[in-house]
Structure formats: structure tokens, C-alpha cells
C-alpha positions, 0 to 999 in steps of 0.5 A: 500500500505504501508503494501504491500511495507513493506512486499516486503521489508521484503521478500527481506531482508529475502531472501538476509539474507537467501542467505548470511547465506547459503553462509557462511554456505557453506564456513564454511562447506567446510573449516571444511571438508578440515581441517578434511581431513588434520587432518585425513591424519596426524593422519593416518601418525602418526598411520602408524609410530607407527605401523612401530615402534611396528613391529620393536620392535616386530621383535627385541624382537623375535630376542632376544628371538630366540637368547637366545633360541638357545644359551640356547639349544646349551649349553649341558645338562651336563653343565647345570646340573653341573652348578646347582650342583655347586651352593651350595646355594639353593637360587641361584637355586631357583632364576635361576628356577624362571627366567626360569619360568618367561621366559616361562610365557612370551612366553605363557606357564604355569609352576611352579617353583617346576617343573623347579627345577625337570627338573634339577634332572631327565630325561624323557623316550622318543621313542628313549631312554632318553631325558632331560626335558631341551631339551623338554623345548628347543623344546617347546621354539623353537615351540613358537618362530616359531609360534610368528615369523610366526604370526609376518611375517603374520602381516607384510605381511598383512600391 
């Protein structure tokens, strides 16, 4: 009988302990899920802010690039040629060409400095006569800006 009573006590203790552990586990799990959900909401909010800032930065950069391209295109080709010829030092011309090369690379183009220097020295035959290679560069820049702006607008609309 002593063994039977001991077994009953042990069973009751084990059942009570199991019930209490289950309650603790349920409470802990519920709090953990609630905290996880709150942190996820905060993280999503921060990601949204960052994406918004990135979109604003992209829009500003595209605006600056477009403004520069339009301003550059509006300068006459003769003025460009005259300003190059006025630079008596070769290093100034090389620096200017290197600057143009870097801007074209930033827009996804591939060109060498020697080629840019050649643009200031010759014209290319087109359908309706001669057109300056600088005009070709301006048209290429405009097309890149248009593609970049369309992609940016599509990304903004998708969000």
C-alpha cells in the first residue's frame, strides 16, 4: 500500500509539474511571438524609410544628371570646340576628356579617353549631312537618362 500511495503521489506531482511547465511554456511562447511581431513591424518601418530615402536620392541624382545633360547639349558645338582650342595646355584637355569619360562610365557606357579627345577634332557623316560626335554623345546621354528615369518611375510605381 505504501508503494501504491507513493506512486499516486508521484503521478500527481508529475502531472501538476507537467501542467505548470506547459503553462509557462505557453506564456513564454506567446510573449516571444508578440515581441517578434513588434520587432518585425519596426524593422519593416525602418526598411520602408530607407527605401523612401534611396528613391529620393535616386530621383535627385537623375535630376542632376538630366540637368547637366541638357545644359551640356544646349551649349553649341562651336563653343565647345573653341573652348578646347583655347586651352593651350594639353593637360587641361586631357583632364576635361577624362571627366567626360568618367561621366559616361557612370551612366553605363564604355569609352576611352583617346576617343573623347577625337570627338573634339572631327565630325561624323550622318543621313542628313554632318553631325558632331558631341551631339551623338548628347543623344546617347539623353537615351540613358530616359531609360534610368523610366526604370526609376517603374520602381516607384511598383512600391
